[in-house]
Every structure is written in structure tokens, then in C-alpha cells.
Phi, psi and omega in degrees: 000133186287139175282141176288139185267131176290130174286132173283124175253134175258128182280134175281133175286134174300140175281167177298324176301318183305311182294328181291328177295319184292318181298128183271134182295143176306327178291340177293323177290330178292320180295321180290318177294322178301310183293325179294325178284331180291314179301316180286331171295322177294321173305312180295319175302311180294331173294311183292322180298312179297319175297322174295321177290323173298320173302311179301318181292324185284326178292317178296324174288326173295313178301324184284323180290328177284331173293323182285325175297312173304318179300310187297322185291328181294316179294331174293319180301308183300312183298331178293321190266339184300315186294310181291334181288324175291322178293325181288337184290317182304328188256325189247354173062037174256126184296129183298332176308309185292319177305310184300311186292325172291324175296320178300307186294317186281335178247012177054053177059034174080007185265349181289162181296324175308306185279321178300319194257330185234010176057022178260106189264357186236004177067029184284134185258164182209180181224003181267122181292340181286334180225027177228163174227134187274124183220156177284148182209158177246138183233148175264102183225132181063033180087000179214168184272128175228147181265136180212180180248148180209167178256132184239148184287149182245134178237158180278345181194174184290338182289321176302318175304311177301313179303308178300323181297310186293327183287335172303308182294320184289313184260354184065195178265172181298329186266345181206104183281001173240023183306330183239029179309325180289332180285318179296316188287346186288142182255000169212173190285337178290316181304307188292324175304308184292326179293332175298327177289310183304322186268359167087026180285325184223142174275356181285118184293346181258008183303321179289326181290322174297321179296314185295315180299313177298324184284328173286322186294323190243011168061038190290340183292346182289345180268352179282140181263000000 
């Protein structure tokens, strides 16, 4: 049997046109770079937006927690004073809503230096150096606020301060025993708030409005008996 003859194949040499097709135009790389940068930019924008949104959520959550903490402390302040305020009402006829509102306003929820250090929650003054402390205070005089100094009473605890407060209303001052008769006679917190200004307890012209606002905001009249 005759053997088949193998055909010789000749390899064609690549032509110049072939090489030109294989070469990449410089603009191709530029497009790739630009597209990569565009995708990277989008990624960075999304990352920044995500982190920004997360940070805002964390700040909002922190603000909510701080607000809840402040409200809890305020409610604890009120709850602490209510029982004794009601006990004092039965004997001295001062509405607990007014006692609580004044304590809140005068002591800034127990945070003022006078309250925190000396347990004076009502800004009650005195003249005996043995049981008073000289401190700066603001008074509304001649239509404007002025800073002055005065001596304020020092107490061992908040109960002593509350007792002295209602006894001031019940027994008056050394120069006028019926100084706060209108406060004692008041049958609701609005009457009592205006009576405090009428009887000369505070110099602030907005004092009654501030007390009434506090009573309404924290429903302090629910403790009046």
C-alpha cells in the first residue's frame, strides 16, 4: 500500500496590517483609567454618604438617650420632693404644685450651687453669718437685671429647706407676719403664682408665668390635695 505524502504547510509571516490590529490605541488606556476613576469616585461618594448617615443616626440616638436621661432625672427630682410637699400642705396650706415649681425654678432642678452645696432650693436669704453663705445673685431692679451679693441660708438637707420655705409663707417675715397671706389663701396654682409676686417674694416680673409654665409642663397640680 502506497504511503500518503504529507503536504508541506508554509507559515505565513504576519503582515504589517496584522500588527497594527494588535496594537492598542493610547486612548483605550485613557478610557480604562477614566472609567476606573469614575467607579472609584462613585464608591467613595457612597462610602462617605453611608458613613455620614451612620454618624447622623448615632448622634440622633445619643441625643435621644441624653434627653431621656434628663427627663428621668427631672422626674426623679419631682418624685423625691412630692411626699414631703404634700405632708407640708396639710399643716401649712401651701400647694405642692407651687412648692415643686419654685424648687425647680430657683434651684435649676437642684443643680445650682446654692442647692447642690447648701441644700437651699428656694433662694431663701438670711442675715445670720452662722447659718448663711454670701453668694452672688441677680435681682430685677428699676427695670433691669443687676448682679449683686446676698447672704443665703444653709441647710443640712432638702427637707429643711422645704420646711423653712413653707413656714416663711405661713408665719411671714419678722417685719410683717402676714407678708404672704395671699399665697396661703390661694386655692389653685395660678392664684398662688400671682400672689407670690403680689406679696413681694420675687423681683422677676415674669416669675408667675414661669411657675405656671412649669406646673403645666410637668403636671405638678396633680399633687395638690
